[in-house]
LUMVOSE-386111 format. One record per atom (N, C-alpha, C): x, y, z. Coordinates in steps of 0.05 Angstrom, whole numbers, padded with zeros to 5 digits, always signed. Example, Ala and Ser with C-alpha at 12.3 -4.5 7.8 and 13.67 -1.06 7.14 Angstrom:
2
+00264-00114+00156;+00246-00090+00156;+00264-00066+00156;+00257-00045+00142;+00273-00021+00143;+00258+00001+00157;
***
This chain:
279
-00739-04945+00783;-00755-04923+00793;-00748-04898+00777;-00768-04883+00767;-00764-04859+00751;-00754-04836+00767;-00735-04820+00755;-00724-04796+00768;-00740-04772+00759;-00749-04755+00779;-00765-04731+00771;-00746-04710+00759;-00759-04691+00744;-00744-04670+00731;-00730-04652+00751;-00742-04648+00774;-00731-04631+00795;-00705-04643+00805;-00706-04669+00810;-00683-04683+00820;-00660-04683+00800;-00668-04686+00773;-00648-04685+00752;-00634-04658+00751;-00649-04636+00754;-00637-04608+00753;-00618-04604+00776;-00626-04614+00800;-00609-04611+00823;-00583-04627+00820;-00585-04650+00807;-00562-04666+00802;-00542-04652+00783;-00552-04641+00762;-00535-04627+00742;-00522-04603+00755;-00537-04588+00773;-00526-04565+00787;-00503-04573+00805;-00507-04597+00818;-00486-04606+00837;-00461-04613+00821;-00464-04625+00797;-00441-04632+00781;-00425-04607+00772;-00440-04587+00764;-00427-04562+00754;-00412-04548+00776;-00424-04548+00800;-00411-04536+00823;-00385-04551+00829;-00386-04577+00828;-00363-04594+00834;-00340-04588+00814;-00348-04586+00788;-00328-04580+00767;-00315-04553+00772;-00331-04533+00779;-00320-04506+00784;-00301-04506+00807;-00308-04520+00829;-00291-04520+00852;-00265-04534+00846;-00267-04556+00831;-00243-04571+00824;-00225-04554+00807;-00236-04539+00788;-00219-04521+00771;-00205-04500+00787;-00219-04489+00806;-00207-04468+00823;-00184-04480+00839;-00188-04504+00850;-00167-04517+00866;-00143-04522+00849;-00147-04534+00825;-00125-04540+00807;-00111-04514+00798;-00126-04493+00794;-00114-04468+00785;-00096-04457+00807;-00105-04459+00832;-00089-04449+00854;-00064-04465+00857;-00065-04490+00850;-00041-04508+00853;-00024-04507+00828;-00031-04491+00809;-00014-04488+00785;-00012-04514+00769;-00034-04528+00766;-00035-04553+00751;-00030-04547+00722;-00011-04562+00709;-00002-04556+00682;-00025-04557+00662;-00043-04576+00664;-00064-04578+00644;-00081-04553+00643;-00088-04543+00667;-00105-04519+00669;-00089-04495+00657;-00064-04493+00664;-00047-04471+00655;-00045-04471+00624;-00041-04496+00613;-00038-04498+00584;-00065-04490+00571;-00087-04498+00582;-00113-04491+00570;-00117-04461+00571;-00109-04448+00592;-00112-04419+00595;-00094-04405+00575;-00069-04415+00572;-00050-04403+00553;-00060-04405+00525;-00071-04428+00518;-00082-04432+00491;-00105-04412+00486;-00122-04409+00505;-00145-04390+00502;-00135-04362+00499;-00114-04355+00515;-00103-04327+00513;-00090-04322+00486;-00075-04343+00477;-00062-04341+00451;-00082-04338+00429;-00103-04354+00431;-00124-04353+00409;-00139-04327+00408;-00147-04317+00431;-00165-04293+00431;-00150-04267+00437;-00124-04269+00444;-00109-04245+00449;-00108-04225+00426;-00101-04234+00401;-00101-04215+00379;-00127-04201+00374;-00149-04215+00378;-00175-04202+00375;-00179-04180+00395;-00171-04185+00420;-00173-04164+00440;-00155-04141+00433;-00130-04147+00424;-00112-04125+00417;-00123-04108+00394;-00134-04122+00374;-00144-04108+00350;-00168-04091+00358;-00185-04101+00375;-00208-04085+00384;-00199-04061+00399;-00178-04064+00415;-00167-04042+00430;-00155-04020+00412;-00140-04030+00391;-00127-04011+00372;-00149-03996+00357;-00169-04010+00346;-00190-03997+00330;-00206-03978+00348;-00212-03986+00371;-00229-03970+00389;-00215-03947+00402;-00188-03948+00403;-00173-03928+00418;-00178-03900+00407;-00176-03894+00380;-00181-03867+00371;-00209-03857+00378;-00228-03874+00375;-00256-03866+00381;-00258-03859+00411;-00246-03877+00427;-00247-03872+00456;-00233-03846+00463;-00208-03843+00451;-00193-03818+00457;-00208-03793+00448;-00220-03795+00423;-00235-03772+00413;-00259-03766+00431;-00273-03787+00438;-00296-03783+00456;-00289-03770+00482;-00267-03781+00494;-00258-03770+00520;-00249-03741+00516;-00236-03736+00493;-00226-03708+00488;-00249-03689+00484;-00270-03696+00469;-00292-03679+00463;-00310-03675+00488;-00311-03696+00504;-00330-03694+00527;-00316-03685+00552;-00291-03678+00551;-00278-03667+00575;-00289-03640+00582;-00292-03634+00607;-00304-03609+00616;-00289-03584+00606;-00262-03586+00606;-00245-03564+00596;-00251-03558+00567;-00252-03579+00551;-00257-03576+00522;-00285-03565+00516;-00304-03574+00531;-00332-03564+00528;-00333-03534+00533;-00320-03526+00555;-00320-03497+00561;-00306-03481+00539;-00284-03492+00529;-00268-03479+00508;-00285-03476+00483;-00298-03498+00475;-00315-03497+00451;-00338-03479+00453;-00350-03478+00477;-00373-03460+00482;-00364-03431+00479;-00341-03425+00491;-00330-03397+00489;-00324-03390+00460;-00312-03408+00445;-00306-03403+00417;-00331-03399+00401;-00351-03415+00406;-00377-03412+00393;-00389-03384+00398;-00389-03375+00422;-00399-03349+00429;-00384-03327+00415;-00357-03331+00414;-00340-03311+00401;-00347-03308+00371;-00351-03331+00358;-00358-03331+00330;-00385-03318+00325;-00404-03324+00343;-00431-03312+00340;-00429-03281+00343;-00413-03272+00361;-00409-03243+00365;-00396-03230+00340;-00377-03244+00328;-00364-03233+00304;-00383-03232+00281;-00400-03252+00278;-00420-03253+00257;-00440-03230+00260;-00449-03226+00285;-00468-03204+00291;-00456-03177+00284;-00430-03174+00291;-00416-03149+00285;-00414-03144+00255;-00408-03165+00239;-00407-03162+00210;-00434-03153+00199;-00455-03166+00209;-00482-03159+00199;-00489-03130+00206;-00482-03122+00231;-00488-03094+00239;-00473-03074+00222;-00447-03080+00216;-00431-03063+00199;-00443-03060+00171;-00453-03082+00161;-00466-03081+00134;-00490-03063+00135;-00507-03065+00155;-00530-03048+00158;-00523-03019+00160;-00502-03013+00177;-00494-02985+00180;-00482-02974+00154;-00467-02990+00140;-00455-02981+00115;-00477-02975+00094;-00496-02993+00093;-00518-02989+00074;-00534-02964+00080;-00539-02959+00106;-00553-02935+00114;-00537-02910+00108;-00510-02912+00113;-00493-02888+00108;-00493-02881+00078;-00492-02901+00061;-00493-02896+00032;-00519-02883+00024;-00541-02894+00035;-00568-02882+00029;-00570-02853+00037;-00560-02847+00062;-00561-02820+00072;-00544-02801+00055;-00520-02811+00047;-00503-02794+00030;-00516-02788+00004;-00529-02808-00009;-00543-02803-00034;-00565-02782-00031;-00581-02785-00009;-00603-02767-00004;-00592-02738+00001;-00571-02737+00016;-00560-02710+00023;-00549-02697-00002;-00535-02713-00019;-00523-02701-00044;-00545-02691-00062;-00567-02706-00065;-00589-02697-00082;-00602-02672-00070;-00606-02671-00044;-00619-02649-00031;-00602-02623-00033;-00576-02627-00032;-00558-02603-00034;-00557-02592-00062;-00564-02608-00082;-00562-02599-00110;-00590-02602-00123;-00607-02583-00117;-00634-02583-00127;-00635-02566-00153;-00639-02578-00175;-00637-02563-00201;-00659-02543-00204;-00682-02547-00191;-00705-02530-00196;-00707-02506-00176;-00687-02504-00158;-00688-02482-00139;-00673-02457-00150;-00659-02462-00172;-00644-02439-00183;-00623-02428-00164;-00624-02402-00160;-00605-02389-00143;-00616-02384-00115;-00639-02396-00108;-00650-02392-00082;-00632-02403-00060;-00626-02387-00040;-00610-02397-00018;-00626-02417-00002;-00612-02436+00011;-00626-02456+00026;-00609-02466+00049;-00622-02478+00069;-00608-02490+00092;-00617-02519+00093;-00597-02537+00093;-00604-02566+00094;-00601-02576+00123;-00620-02591+00132;-00621-02601+00159;-00629-02630+00160;-00623-02642+00182;-00630-02671+00186;-00656-02673+00202;-00673-02692+00194;-00697-02697+00208;-00690-02712+00234;-00698-02701+00257;-00691-02714+00282;-00716-02725+00297;-00739-02719+00286;-00764-02730+00299;-00786-02732+00278;-00799-02755+00277;-00820-02759+00258;-00847-02752+00270;-00869-02757+00256;-00895-02753+00267;-00899-02768+00293;-00910-02754+00313;-00912-02766+00340;-00936-02785+00343;-00954-02785+00324;-00977-02803+00325;-00989-02805+00297;-01009-02822+00294;-01023-02825+00268;-01038-02800+00261;-01043-02783+00280;-01058-02758+00275;-01039-02734+00271;-01013-02739+00273;-00994-02718+00270;-00983-02718+00241;-00979-02694+00230;-00969-02691+00203;-00947-02671+00203;-00927-02675+00221;-00905-02657+00223;-00880-02672+00231;-00856-02661+00223;-00830-02672+00231;-00814-02649+00242;-00793-02656+00256;-00775-02635+00268;-00747-02638+00256;-00734-02615+00251;-00707-02615+00240;-00689-02601+00259;-00662-02605+00255;-00642-02595+00275;-00630-02568+00267;-00645-02552+00252;-00637-02525+00246;-00660-02506+00252;-00654-02481+00260;-00675-02463+00267;-00668-02434+00262;-00676-02417+00280;-00673-02388+00276;-00644-02380+00272;-00626-02394+00285;-00597-02387+00282;-00588-02391+00254;-00601-02408+00238;-00594-02413+00210;-00609-02395+00191;-00626-02377+00201;-00641-02358+00184;-00668-02368+00177;-00677-02390+00189;-00704-02401+00183;-00726-02386+00197;-00747-02381+00183;-00771-02368+00195;-00796-02383+00187;-00817-02378+00202;-00843-02392+00197;-00853-02385+00168;-00863-02406+00155;-00875-02402+00128;-00856-02410+00106;-00830-02413+00111;-00812-02420+00089;-00817-02448+00079;-00814-02452+00052;-00819-02478+00040;-00798-02499+00049;-00807-02523+00052;-00789-02546+00059;-00790-02565+00035;-00766-02573+00025;-00764-02590+00001;-00743-02612+00005;-00744-02631-00013;-00723-02651-00017;-00717-02652-00046;-00700-02671-00054;-00693-02674-00082;-00718-02681-00098;-00738-02694-00085;-00762-02702-00099;-00781-02680-00104;-00781-02660-00087;-00800-02638-00090;-00809-02627-00063;-00834-02616-00063;-00844-02603-00040;-00851-02622-00017;-00842-02615+00007;-00848-02631+00031;-00869-02618+00048;-00868-02592+00050;-00886-02577+00067;-00876-02549+00072;-00881-02539+00096;-00871-02512+00103;-00865-02511+00132;-00849-02491+00140;-00841-02487+00168;-00865-02476+00183;-00873-02490+00205;-00895-02480+00221;-00887-02470+00248;-00864-02479+00258;-00854-02469+00284;-00824-02467+00283;-00812-02448+00297;-00783-02444+00297;-00774-02437+00325;-00752-02450+00333;-00738-02442+00358;-00709-02436+00350;-00692-02432+00369;-00664-02424+00363;-00650-02444+00346;-00653-02470+00353;-00638-02491+00338;-00655-02513+00327;-00682-02509+00327;-00700-02530+00317;-00722-02517+00301;-00734-02533+00283;-00757-02523+00268;-00777-02547+00264;-00802-02540+00263;-00823-02560+00258;-00834-02555+00230;-00836-02577+00215;-00845-02576+00187;-00873-02588+00185;-00892-02572+00175;-00919-02582+00169;-00918-02596+00142;-00926-02621+00141;-00924-02637+00117;-00947-02632+00098;-00943-02638+00073;-00964-02633+00053;-00987-02652+00056;-00984-02673+00072;-01006-02692+00077;-01025-02682+00098;-01018-02660+00112;-01035-02649+00133;-01061-02639+00120;-01084-02647+00131;-01109-02637+00119;-01112-02606+00120;-01096-02593+00137;-01097-02564+00138;-01078-02551+00117;-01062-02567+00104;-01042-02556+00086;-01055-02548+00059;-01046-02525+00048;-01055-02515+00023;-01032-02504+00007;-01032-02509-00020;-01011-02499-00037;-01023-02495-00065;-01017-02472-00077;-01026-02467-00105;-01009-02482-00124;-01021-02496-00143;-01007-02513-00163;-01014-02506-00191;-00997-02515-00210;-01002-02510-00238;-00995-02536-00253;-01013-02543-00272;-01008-02568-00287;-00988-02563-00309;-00967-02579-00309;-00947-02577-00330;-00959-02582-00357;-00953-02565-00376;-00963-02569-00403;-00987-02551-00410;-01007-02552-00393;-01031-02536-00398;-01031-02509-00383;-01018-02509-00360;-01017-02484-00344;-01042-02480-00328;-01061-02499-00328;-01085-02497-00312;-01078-02496-00282;-01092-02478-00267;-01085-02474-00239;-01105-02488-00221;-01096-02493-00196;-01113-02505-00176;-01100-02502-00149;-01114-02513-00129;-01104-02512-00101;-01103-02540-00090;-01079-02549-00082;-01076-02576-00071;-01079-02575-00041;-01091-02596-00030;-01094-02598-00001;-01090-02627+00008;-01080-02630+00032;-01074-02657+00042;-01099-02671+00052;-01097-02698+00053;-01119-02715+00062;-01110-02734+00084;-01086-02732+00094;-01076-02750+00114;-01055-02769+00104;-01043-02784+00123;-01021-02801+00117;-01029-02822+00096;-01011-02827+00077;-01014-02847+00056;-01038-02842+00037;-01048-02818+00038;-01071-02810+00021;-01061-02791-00001;-01074-02791-00025;-01066-02772-00046;-01076-02744-00038;-01063-02724-00050;-01072-02697-00048;-01097-02694-00065;-01114-02675-00057;-01137-02668-00074;-01131-02640-00085;-01134-02637-00111;-01130-02611-00124;-01157-02601-00134;-01166-02579-00123;-01190-02565-00133;-01182-02548-00157;-01194-02553-00180;-01187-02538-00204;-01211-02522-00214;-01205-02504-00232;-01226-02489-00245;-01235-02502-00271;-01224-02526-00277;-01231-02540-00301;-01260-02551-00299;-01273-02554-00322;-01300-02565-00322;-01298-02595-00319;-01320-02608-00310;-01319-02637-00306;-01313-02653-00331;-01318-02641-00354;-01313-02654-00380;-01284-02654-00388;-01268-02638-00374;-01239-02636-00382;-01225-02662-00378;-01207-02667-00396;-01191-02692-00395;-01163-02686-00385;-01156-02699-00363;-01129-02696-00352;-01117-02724-00351;-01094-02728-00365;-01082-02754-00366;-01069-02762-00339;-01072-02787-00331;-01057-02796-00307;-01027-02793-00312;-01013-02785-00292;-00984-02780-00294;-00977-02751-00300;-00997-02735-00306;-00991-02706-00311;-00978-02694-00286;-00957-02679-00291;-00942-02668-00268;-00954-02641-00259;-00952-02636-00233;-00960-02611-00221;-00937-02598-00206;-00934-02572-00209;-00914-02557-00195;-00927-02533-00180;-00912-02521-00162;-00923-02497-00149;-00927-02476-00170;-00949-02461-00166;-00957-02442-00187;-00940-02416-00187;-00932-02408-00163;-00915-02384-00162;-00930-02359-00171;-00956-02358-00168;-00971-02335-00176;-00966-02312-00157;-00975-02289-00164;-00969-02265-00148;-00976-02269-00119;-00956-02263-00102;-00958-02265-00073;-00963-02293-00063;-00955-02312-00079;-00957-02340-00071;-00939-02346-00047;-00946-02364-00031;-00930-02372-00007;-00906-02389-00016;-00905-02397-00041;-00884-02415-00050;-00872-02404-00076;-00846-02407-00080;-00835-02398-00106;-00845-02416-00129;-00840-02407-00153;-00851-02421-00176;-00836-02447-00182;-00851-02467-00193;-00840-02491-00205;-00827-02511-00186;-00835-02512-00161;-00826-02534-00144;-00844-02558-00150;-00832-02581-00157;-00848-02605-00162;-00865-02613-00138;-00890-02620-00144;-00909-02627-00123;-00919-02656-00125;-00928-02664-00148;-00938-02691-00151;-00947-02697-00179;-00959-02721-00183;-00969-02730-00209;-00998-02739-00206;-01014-02734-00226;-01042-02740-00225;-01046-02770-00226;-01062-02780-00207;-01070-02808-00206;-01095-02812-00222;-01115-02795-00216;-01141-02797-00230;-01156-02771-00226;-01179-02769-00237;-01196-02744-00234;-01224-02752-00227;-01239-02733-00217;-01267-02738-00210;-01282-02711-00210;-01308-02713-00209;-01324-02689-00208;-01322-02675-00181;-01319-02649-00182;-01316-02633-00157;-01343-02629-00143;-01342-02616-00121;-01366-02610-00105;-01386-02594-00122;-01411-02602-00123;-01432-02589-00138;-01431-02596-00167;-01412-02612-00176;-01411-02621-00204;-01404-02599-00224;-01393-02577-00215;-01387-02555-00232;-01357-02553-00240;-01341-02569-00228;-01312-02568-00233;-01300-02596-00232;-01274-02597-00237;-01259-02623-00237;-01239-02623-00214;-01240-02645-00199;-01220-02649-00178;-01200-02670-00188;-01175-02666-00179;-01154-02685-00186;-01144-02699-00160;-01139-02725-00162;-01125-02739-00141;-01096-02742-00149;-01078-02731-00132;-01050-02728-00139;-01032-02743-00119;-01014-02760-00129;-00995-02773-00112;-00971-02755-00108;-00964-02748-00082;-00940-02731-00078;-00915-02744-00089;-00896-02728-00098;-00871-02740-00108;-00853-02748-00085;-00857-02737-00061;-00840-02743-00039;-00855-02761-00019;-00841-02782-00011;-00852-02800+00010;-00846-02787+00037;-00866-02774+00048;-00861-02759+00073;-00859-02777+00097;-00863-02803+00093;-00860-02822+00115;-00831-02832+00116;-00814-02824+00098;-00787-02833+00097;-00768-02810+00091;-00766-02792+00110;-00749-02768+00106;-00724-02769+00124;-00702-02763+00112;-00676-02762+00126;-00665-02734+00127;-00665-02721+00104;-00655-02693+00102;-00676-02676+00089;-00678-02651+00097;-00696-02632+00086;-00681-02606+00082;-00687-02592+00059;-00676-02566+00055;-00698-02545+00059;-00691-02524+00073;-00710-02501+00076;-00701-02479+00057;-00720-02471+00039;-00714-02449+00021;-00716-02423+00036;-00695-02408+00037;-00695-02382+00052;-00708-02361+00034;-00734-02365+00032;-00750-02349+00012;-00775-02339+00026;-00781-02314+00020;-00806-02302+00031;-00821-02290+00007;-00848-02294+00007;-00863-02283-00015;-00861-02252-00015;-00862-02241-00039;-00861-02211-00041;-00884-02199-00025;-00877-02176-00012;-00897-02162+00004;-00918-02149-00013;
***
């Protein structure tokens, strides 16, 4: 009679269970055969276990060391400390760079070759234009330093504007970019005269001249204050350089577009010339 596959599986399972039970009983009774088999297995595989333990120990110890809560907190604190030190170094570099720049600007402003013997007061800009429609800055010197309304304001580069308001310790400077600003100028080399006026922030000055439209004025030609009789500004303060020219209103004269020599959007120190036009 044929034996089914199910019956065969059950038979094999019964045999395995019997063998396992027998081994347990013999092991409990300290049967020599079982002990010798176990000793042989231990002897054979023991070195492999020991080697694995030796090789793995440093990795395990390192992992346990790096992942310990105390070490994580310590590393986190050290990382934060290093970040703060790096930020401090970067900030010091910025401050030092700014200090060097300010010193250079101050030195140049204190030694203006074209002011001659004119007395002056040097001040720091403490407030820039308050809006896009403002063309004035504030400095930290005022009436106590001898400053009065109308005095010219300059830097090492040239004309910045003029004093428009004064208090005891502060002054407001109207910049040359202000559309209301006017200054008489003279072209270096030819001596031709004109009047420069502002057109707003980042815009060139416009100089109305008495030159005919056919006159040729080279780009780069320098302009200085004219210093004519009763002028509001002393003679020969640098103002700007010609960018280009165009026909004036009515086509009867020549207008010049002039780039100011001073970047009035980047002022740190300003000197006020203690000068008043002759009465």
